[in-house]
C-alpha positions as CSV (number, residue, x, y, z in Angstrom):
1,L,60.1,97.8,111.5
2,V,63.3,99.3,112.7
3,A,66.7,98.9,111.0
4,G,70.0,100.2,112.3
5,V,73.1,100.3,110.0
6,E,76.4,100.8,111.9
7,L,79.0,102.7,109.9
8,V,82.6,101.5,110.3
9,K,85.8,102.4,108.4
10,D,86.7,98.7,107.9
11,W,83.9,96.1,108.4
12,R,86.4,93.2,108.4
13,K,88.3,94.7,111.3
14,R,85.3,96.5,112.7
15,T,87.3,99.7,112.9
16,P,84.9,102.5,113.9
17,F,84.7,106.0,112.6
18,A,85.7,108.6,115.2
19,L,82.6,110.5,116.3
20,R,84.2,113.8,115.3
21,A,84.2,112.5,111.7
22,R,80.4,112.8,111.8
23,A,80.0,109.8,109.5
24,G,76.4,109.3,110.5
25,T,75.4,112.9,110.1
26,R,77.1,113.0,106.7
27,V,75.2,110.0,105.5
28,C,71.9,111.3,106.8
29,E,72.6,114.7,105.0
30,A,73.3,112.8,101.8
31,M,70.0,110.8,102.2
32,A,68.1,114.0,102.8
33,R,69.4,115.4,99.5
34,R,67.8,112.3,98.0
35,G,64.4,112.9,99.7
36,V,64.8,110.5,102.6
37,L,64.8,112.0,106.1
38,T,66.3,110.0,109.0
39,R,68.7,110.7,111.8
40,P,71.9,109.1,113.1
41,V,72.6,107.8,116.6
42,G,76.3,108.4,116.5
43,N,77.6,106.3,113.7
44,V,74.4,104.3,113.4
45,I,71.8,105.2,110.7
46,V,68.3,104.4,112.0
47,I,65.6,103.6,109.5
48,M,62.0,103.2,110.8
49,P,59.6,103.1,107.9
50,P,55.9,103.0,108.7
51,Y,53.8,99.9,107.9
52,C,52.2,101.6,105.0
53,T,55.5,102.1,103.2
54,T,55.4,101.0,99.6
55,R,58.0,98.8,97.9
56,A,59.0,101.8,95.8
57,Q,59.5,104.0,98.9
58,L,61.5,101.3,100.6
59,Q,63.7,101.0,97.5
60,Q,64.2,104.8,97.6
61,M,65.3,104.6,101.2
62,V,67.8,101.8,100.6
63,A,69.1,103.5,97.4
64,A,69.6,106.8,99.3
65,L,71.4,104.9,102.2
66,A,73.7,103.2,99.7
67,A,74.5,106.4,97.9
68,G,75.1,108.2,101.2
69,V,77.5,105.4,102.4
70,A,79.2,105.5,99.0
71,E,80.0,109.2,99.6
72,L,82.0,108.2,102.7
73,A,84.3,106.0,100.6
74,P,87.7,107.5,99.9
């Protein structure tokens, strides 16, 4: 399983974040503070849980991602 979440300023207009804004890095740092380690590829958050991931672990990953994205909001 591989999931990629592209971070954009405005999803309706597909306005991207500038790379210098480090949006992907900032979200990954927020996720790490919540116990989820991942890495960005530019402004794309890559999540690759192993097949043995439990439902609770997957919920933790998604919650950490949502919280990290929420930190980007003005």
